C-alpha positions, 0 to 999 in steps of 0.5 A: 230380535230387539230392533234397538239392540246395540250393534257390536264391533262398529269401531273395533280395536283402537290402533293409533292416534294423531294430534292435530292442533286441538283435535285427536284423530283416533284410528280404530280397526273399522272407523276413525273418530275425532276428539276435539278439545273445545276447552279444558271442560268441553270435549267433542266426540265425533264419528262420521257414521253417516257422512264425512261432513258435519252438518250442525245447525246449532253450532254456528259461531264456535271458534277454534282455540288452542288449549293445553292438553296431553295424550298418552297411551294407557292399557288398552287405550289412550288418555287425554288430559286437560286442566279439568278432565281426564278422558280415557278411550278404549276399544270400540270407542268406549269412553270414560271421563274423570275430573282432574282428581280422578273421580269418575264422572261419566262412564260408557256402559259395557253391558248389553242393551237390556230393556225390561220385558214388555208383555205384548199381544197383537200390536195392530189391534192395540194400535188400531184402538189408539194405544201407544205401545212405546216400541222404539224405532230402529236406532242406528246411533246409540251410546249408553252410559252407566247409571248411578243411584244418586243421579238426577237429569234435567234439560231436554227443553219443553218435555212434559213431566217432572223437573227431574227426568230420571225414569223418563224416555223422550223422543226428539221429533218436532210434533204438532199434536193438538190433543191435551198434552200429558206426562205420557207424551214423549214428544212435543214441538221442540227438539233440544237434545241436551241433557244435564246430569247431576251426580253427588253434587257434580254436574255435567251436560251431554249435547247430542248434535244430531238432527234426525229423530233422537231418543233419550232414555234416563233409566226407563228401559233399565235402571243400570244405564241411560242412553241417547240414540238416533235413527240415523246420522253421525255420532256427534256429542259434546261433554260439558263439565260443571261441576256446577249446573251454572257452568254446564249451562254456560258451556252449552250456550257457549257452544250453541249461542246465547240469547241476545238482549231483547227489545224492552217492550217485548218484556211487557204484558202481551195479549193474543187470541185466535182470533182478533179477526177484524179491526173493530175487535182489535181496537176494542181490546186495545181501548179496554186495556187503556180504559181499565188501566191494565198495562199492555204492550203487545197485541197479536193477530192470528191467521185470520188477518191474512187474505185466504191464509196467504202469508205476507198478505192482509185481508182488506175487508177485515182490516181496511187500512192496516198501516193506519190502524197500526199507526194508531195502535202505536200512538196508544203504546201498542206494538203489533205482532203478526203470525206467519206460517211456513205453508205457502198457498198453491195459487197462481198469481200469488206473488210469494208462490209464483216467486218461490216456484220460479226459483225452485225455492220449495221442497220437492219429492225425490223426483224433483217435483215440488211437494204439496201438502195441506195446511190452513190455505189448503194445498200448500208448499214448503220453503226450503229453509236449508238453502241460504238463497231461500232464507235470504228471499224469506228474510226479504219478505219480512219487509212486507210486514215491517212496512205496514208497521208490524213490530214482531213475527210469530212463527207457527206450524213450523214443525212443519205441520201438515193436514194430509199426513206427515211429510214423507221422510224422502221429501228433499231439501237443498242444504247449499249443494248437499241434498238432504231428506226431510228425515234428516232436517225435520227437527231443524226446519223451524230453527232455519225459518226462525233464522231467516226471519231474524235476519230479515227483521234485523235488516229491515228495522235495524232493531233487535228482532222479536220472533216467537216460534213454536218449533225449534232446535238447539241454538234457536235461542240466538234467533227467537223466543219460544212458547210451549204451544197449544196447552189447555186451560186446566190446572194440570197444564198450569202445574206442568208448565213450571218444570217445563219452563225451568227445563227450557231455561236450563236448555238455553231457551231462556226467553220462554213462556206459556199461553197464560190461562191456557189455549184450549178449553174454557179457563175459569176465573180462579185458574186465570188468577193463579196463572197470571201470578206465574206469568208475571215472572215468566220471560214471555208473558202472553195470554192466549186462547183459541176460537170457540172458548170463552173470552180470557182477557183480564176483565172477561170474568168478574171485578175480582179477577180483573183486579188480581190481573191488574195487580200482578201485571202492574207488579210485572211492570214494576219489576221490569228493570230487574228483569231486564238486568237478568236478561242482560246477564243471560245474554252473557252467561246463559243463566236463565231468567226462570230457573229451578232452585237447584241452579243457585243452590246445588249444595242443597239436595232438597232443591233437586226435585222441587217442581212447583217453585222457581227462582226469577233471576238470583233474588226472587223466589216464587211459590205459586198456587197450582191447584184449585181451591188451595188457600195455603201451601208449603214453601221450601226456602233454600239453605244458606240464605235469609228469605224475606216475604215480599208482602209482609217483610217477615224474615225466614231462615233458609233450609226449612219448609214454611206454611203460607196462607194463599188467598186468591190474590196472593202468590207467595214471593220471597226475596233473598236477604240482602238483595238489590231490586231495581224497580220501575214506574207505574205505567200503561206501556213501556216508554210511556213515562220518562225514567228520570230516577233510578229507584232501588229496593234493598231488602235488609235482614237481621243477618250480616250480608254483603251484596253486589249487584249490577244494574244495566241500561241502554236504549232498549231497542237497538244494537248500539249496546254491542259497541259499548253504548250502555251504562253499568251501575255497580251497587254494593250493600254491606249490612252489619251494625250499620248499612253501607251502600257503595254506588258507582258507574263502571260504564257510562256511554249511554246518555240516560235521564237519571237525575238521582238515585232513590234507595228504598230500604226494607227492614233498616230497623234504625241503622245508620245509612252511609252511601259512598262514604257519607251519612244519608238521612232516611225518611219513611225508609227512603234515601235519595242521592244525586247520580254520581255519573252526572 
């Protein structure tokens, strides 16, 4: 008998319903379920199959609001109607969802679970040889939906494979697997159980808020249906209607939280290695960046900076005086980020271990004895991050690092990883009075660690915390940026990183990146040159490599590779004002920085499965080279726009493929016609030069265009922007027989240093320029006006 076969008669016949504020309590023969109207386009379905209480770690700040809706009896069920949706609920808690016009969006599958036949023999022999036979575990929670021919699937975080997830099956169980990740990997470091479905230009999302091991199958088992399921826990999912993918992502981040605005320096170039293991080597790296004129803001220290891998300690033989060293690096314009793992060394006399053991702050076995496994320090114990007292204690320990001058924290090994086999399912945690097992909380362990770290850094510094985490769950975007873990220096991993980052962005994790150049294996000069061209437009821009591999810094190969790195890293710094604006927009709406073309061009079906191009914000299209030796590539330009080649300023009509030559130093970049791109000064690190002038590039084209753009500025580090201390500049460009620019300040509570505004006009073609109603002289494509705010 198939272990995953859907159980029958879990709920029984629908008997009655009762409306209570914004919820409908539905009584079935065997269970009660709760349907919550979050708003007119987001509906929550909750059935307490495991426990009565919700135990969400993703949905923390969602406030109940009243929205108008109606409930009525229909044949064999009830219908709930909002301004945007009609939800029909039948016996056995079968749910069909329509838009307000009655178009079916999402229907429960009525047939049996019927996976295609798998021919098998002796499982034990096959598994002994290392074969993964894709045998599903016992899934106690299961919902299947009717598949349509024209469906596309996105989201689910950092999963391997293509942008469109149709035909894939994935498992959410945070996993540290150091083998080179390929398309057959069904689980990696992160669990984001959020799926976006696009069907006939209608998009909707399903967020399955279950912390146990969960499965998403997009037609791998049977092309008639797709499903989401869990090993245990409650049935708790949100339906989020678009109809645009943009609206779905905005709705999802409304539920799970938006990425906060980061400190400006975190958007600069970052350099890391396992390991810069002593002060002399770290200072050599820092001096090389400055001597070679390659911008860099951040240097990382991996596990070797610690005393015997004890977290919150320093090895004073390798780093004799870390405070003085970091102070010197700060004076050179560098920030230092240090790694912190969750595994605490078992070592009597070690302050962190002694405090945690005395107060019962570590996870235990089912008998209440502190659980011990092995990580880098040897025998190690695991903080119980589910407990608020433990999180407060861990947060307080961040002061040890910030007092030394550390600017950010890198959380690694927090799946949690362990060397003597995985943590048993019955390892116990204390969720503030509710005993929970590792089986239940495994996927949120890293999330709760990030939350504790965030709260500690915020309290100790008063600045926007910078945290990088490897493991996460839905909602971690509120606390941390992420990278995609231990990738490899291979062309396959460069190719795979692009859809991976795009789907992370669609899954709320907008501040994301990969190890540029690859972590494992030896990088080549050509591969690093192509990877840095992608990294330039990636929110987290960090080069990282492992011990035993060849050096991978920008200058580690030859003069040509060094110059290509310098060129694109400088381009990143030039575009920082635009990238910061995009981050600001993301903090409000969830719109990712790196995004698939379909995010902006959902009406253009040609964009639905493009894996090797992406948008950086609304205005920049990047088509990198991701194959060795390629000196030309085909680029699709979405319809409805004119696109301008960044390098040549040639114009192209959208809705077509174009061929671009791609010598090693050239990454195809296109700017949307009419776009406004604020740019920054050339500098070695953020803050090196005073921003006394706002420079704005305007990309005009032969088509008539009208563009609105908002440029944002604040102090780049504090939370003062949350009480209005920022400036918002509105720029409107109308391009027809003449070019008219309207520039004004909507908000002006931040005392910026802009003395004037410089407009750089591409493709003006002799047209008259009018700014705020007055004709302005253009010299060499540039026009300067005084700042109206002054």
